[in-house]
Legacy VTK file of the C-alpha trace (Angstrom):
# vtk DataFile Version 3.0
C-alpha trace
ASCII
DATASET POLYDATA
POINTS 82 float
122.513 127.136 117.949
121.184 130.132 116.053
117.743 130.574 114.573
116.668 132.725 111.686
113.383 134.302 112.722
112.265 134.543 109.088
112.751 130.792 108.635
110.853 130.050 111.844
107.973 132.279 110.744
107.932 130.633 107.308
107.886 127.158 108.857
105.025 128.160 111.167
103.105 129.595 108.229
103.651 126.386 106.254
102.192 124.452 109.190
99.292 126.905 109.370
99.941 127.968 112.966
101.146 131.049 114.804
104.865 131.297 115.538
104.216 130.954 119.288
102.231 127.752 118.731
104.936 126.406 116.412
107.598 126.970 119.084
105.408 125.442 121.820
104.893 122.293 119.741
108.611 122.055 118.951
109.480 122.257 122.657
106.815 119.674 123.541
108.138 117.294 120.868
111.692 117.669 122.201
110.579 116.981 125.777
108.654 113.924 124.577
111.715 112.603 122.745
113.888 113.057 125.831
111.348 111.279 128.049
111.098 108.427 125.555
114.869 108.070 125.511
114.922 107.994 129.330
112.147 105.384 129.386
113.950 103.019 127.023
117.259 103.517 128.816
115.621 102.616 132.152
113.660 99.756 130.610
116.793 98.280 129.068
118.318 97.870 132.532
115.568 95.344 133.316
115.805 93.515 129.991
117.084 89.972 129.631
118.365 88.875 126.233
118.164 85.238 127.323
114.501 85.630 128.298
113.668 87.439 125.049
115.253 84.655 122.994
113.338 82.031 125.013
110.038 83.817 124.341
110.750 84.279 120.619
112.192 80.813 119.942
108.853 79.096 119.107
107.972 81.874 116.645
110.563 80.767 114.101
109.107 77.265 113.830
105.710 78.231 112.423
104.947 79.274 108.875
103.469 82.754 108.513
99.711 82.910 108.226
98.575 84.420 104.907
96.397 87.535 105.280
92.677 87.025 105.056
90.927 88.615 102.097
88.283 91.144 103.099
86.214 93.601 101.119
88.227 96.590 102.409
91.544 94.853 101.650
90.456 93.955 98.146
89.155 97.439 97.418
92.279 99.217 98.599
94.644 96.871 96.748
92.711 96.544 93.512
94.246 97.972 90.376
92.254 99.761 87.739
91.710 97.687 84.643
93.537 98.744 81.497
LINES 1 83
82 0 1 2 3 4 5 6 7 8 9 10 11 12 13 14 15 16 17 18 19 20 21 22 23 24 25 26 27 28 29 30 31 32 33 34 35 36 37 38 39 40 41 42 43 44 45 46 47 48 49 50 51 52 53 54 55 56 57 58 59 60 61 62 63 64 65 66 67 68 69 70 71 72 73 74 75 76 77 78 79 80 81
């Protein structure tokens, strides 16, 4: 994998950070992604599809509950009048 230093510098500038900081964050994000992948791989070895279906089975029998109207919900979803 090759990197164009000019592109890296431009990306860092766009993010408003120094090149060193940009690279440090990129490495940290990659390590985090790898650890997350390992976690889910390990966790899947303990999973039971039968148990998951048993737990979720009652959920399909109930009707969804409509959202409650609140002042903040109404304000954020209101449309300006024409």
